[in-house]
N, C-alpha and C positions, 0 to 999 in steps of 0.2 A: 571635339577636342578635349583631351584629358586635362584634368586640373589636379595640381599637387600642392602640398604645403611643406614648407621647411622653414626653420627659424631664421630670423634676420641675421644671426651670426654666420649663417652659411651663404650669405650674399656678398659679392663684391660689386664694383661698379659695372662689371661686364658679365658676370656669371653667377649662377646659383648651383649649389651642390646638394644632392639628396643622399642621405646615408641611412643605415638602420633597416628596420623591417620592411619599409616601403620599397626598397630596392628590388628584392625578390619578386614582389607583386608586380612591379613595373616591367621587369624583363621577362618574367616567366608566365604571368597571367595576362597582363595587358599586351605583352609582346611589343612594347614601345621600341622603336629603332632609331638609329642615328638619322638626323635630318627632319624628324617629325616635329611639328609645331605643338606646343603645350602651353597651358596657363600655369603660372607658378606664383604662390601667395607666400608672403613673408611672416605670417602669423600676426601681423600688425595692421591688417586691413588693406595692405598695398598689394596690387596684383600686376603681373607682367606677362607679356607674350614672350615666349622663349622658343628656342630651337635646340633639340637634343643634340649634344655634341659628342657625348661618349656614354656608353652603357656597359658596365661590367658588374661582376658579382659583389663588388664592394661599394660602388657609388654610381650615381647618375649625374653627369655634368650638363648643365643647360646654359646656353648662351642667351643672354637677355637682349631682346630685340627692341622692345618699347614698353613703357608703362601704360597700363590699360586704365581707362576711366570707367571702371566697373564697380558698382556697389550694389550687392544683392541683399543688403540689410534693410529691414523695415524702418519706417520713420518713428516707430514707437519702441521703447526699451521695456522688455517684459522680464521680470524675475518671478520664477515659480518657486514657492515655498511648499515643498512636497512632504506631507506626513509620511514617515518611513514605512514602506510597504514590506510585505514578506516576500521570500523567495527571490526570483529573478525579475520581478515586476518593474524594478527600477531601471533595468536595462531597456525595456520597451518605452518607459516614460521618457528617458533621456533621448533615445533615438527619435521618437516621433515629435517631441517638443522642439528638438533642435531643427528638424525638418521644417517645422511650422514657424520658426523664427524666434524662439525664446533666447534670451541673452545670458541668463544665469539660472542655475538650478540649485536651490539650497535645501538639502534634506533637513527636515524639521521634526523634532521630537515633541509630539503632543501627548496628552494624557492617555490616549488609547493606542499609542504605538506599542507593539508587542514588547514585553519586558526584555526579551532576549536581544532585541535590536537596539536597546538603549545603551548597550555596552560599546565596545570598540567597533567602529565602522571601518571595514577594511577594503571597501570596494572603490575608492576614489580613483585609483589609477585605471582600473577597468572601465569605469563609467566615463572618465575623460577620454579614453581611447574610443569608446562608442560615440561620444560627441564628435570627435575628430572625423571618424568614418562617416557619420551622418552629414557632416559639413562637406566632405568630398562628394558624396552622392547628390546633395541638394545644391551644390555649387555656391555655398555661402562665402561671404567675404571675411567674416570673423568667426572664431571658434568659441562657443560658449563654454564656460567653466562650470563644473559640478564642484561645489564648495564643501567644506567640512560641515558636518551636521551641527545644528544649533538648537537650543531650547526654544519653546514656543514664545516665552516672554522676550527673548532676544530678537526673535523674528518680528514681534510687535514693534520693538524700537526701530528696527530697520524700515518697516513699512510706514511708520509715521511721517517720513520725509518724502513719500511718493505722491504723485499727482492723483492716482486712482488706486484703490484697493478693492479687489473683487474676490468674493468668497462663494464658490459653488457649495450649496448646502442642501442635502436631501429633504430637509423639513421646510425649506422655503417654498412659498406658494405665491403664484400671481406675478411677483416682481422678478422679472428676468432681465437678460442683457438688453433687449429691445426697450423695455421700460426704463432701465438705467440710463441708456444713451439719451433718451428724450428728456431725462430729468437733470442732466448735468451740462455744463459748458465744456464742450469737447475741444475748443480752440487751442488750449494750452496744455493738453494732456500728452506727455511724452514718456513719463516714467511710471510704469504700472506694476503693481504687485498682485499676484494671485496666490492664494493659499488653499491647498487641497488637503483634506483630512486623510488619515490612514484607513485601513479596511473597516475599522469600527466607527469611523466618522468623528465628528467633534463632540465634545462635552458641551452642555448648554452654557456653562460658565465661560468657556472659550469663545463661543459666539458672542456673548455679552462683552467680553474684552475687545473683540474685533469691532463690534458696533461702536464701542467707546472711542476708538481711534478713527472713526469715520468710514469703516469698511462698508461696502455694498454687499449685502447677503442676498444672493440670487439663486433662482431655480434654473436648472438646465433642462427642464421639462418634466413630464409626469413619470418617466421611466428612471429608475434608480441606476446610476452609472457606477461602475467599479472605480476605485481610486486611480487605477492606471488609465482609465478612459476620461475621467472628469477634467484632468489638467489640460490635455491637448484639445479637448472639445472646447473648453473655455478660451484657450489661446486662439483657436481657429475663429471663434465668434468675434473676439476682440480684434484680431487681424483683419477680419472682414469689415467691421464697423469703423475701426480707427486706423488700421494699418494699410498694407498693400495687397492683401489677398483678394479683395473685391475688384481690383483693377481701377481704372480711371473712368470718370464720368464721360 
């Protein structure tokens, strides 16, 4: 069964309307037809079973049949603070991190971010569209946002209020996610921040700042991972240990 998203403003008590770019994809690629059952999400985490009532080139009209008790979101809330990478690496980061359950992605300007990237960042619309497409593919209930880039020190302030801060670092040795889980009380951890450095990694003084706010500086193993790999590797490990990726006992 296909799943679609449309804003809550496009819902009435009985119907939902899809307009815009999705319409062509629905009738031309997916070949959805009248009478077909679909899932429709209102971008607010609410999901409904619907029946396609009309399909044309301007809009798709869906009759709402019932509200679904479905929540594909993890029990932990993860924010990724990603040091701005070069080229199209951010596209991959957003796509895979959304599939793995990240809730927010905050592009972060650290000391070693390429100077050209520290100017105006013009990719937010594109990245949020990638997030939406990843949500459709992975059948998530809520769409993560890619936020406006912030400076490293502003990121520190945001992370101070989180239950757990995890920093994958290429120079860390011995202390990894397994060791961290054993050393902390995991019973009340809901809000997690992960910060990943850009291609050049972190400066030593940045690691010291992170330690000062209680961050856990962890290794992801003996092999050095690229910046676009480190974030979703760390998310996957935390979802396994604390979230819903590992399944139930």
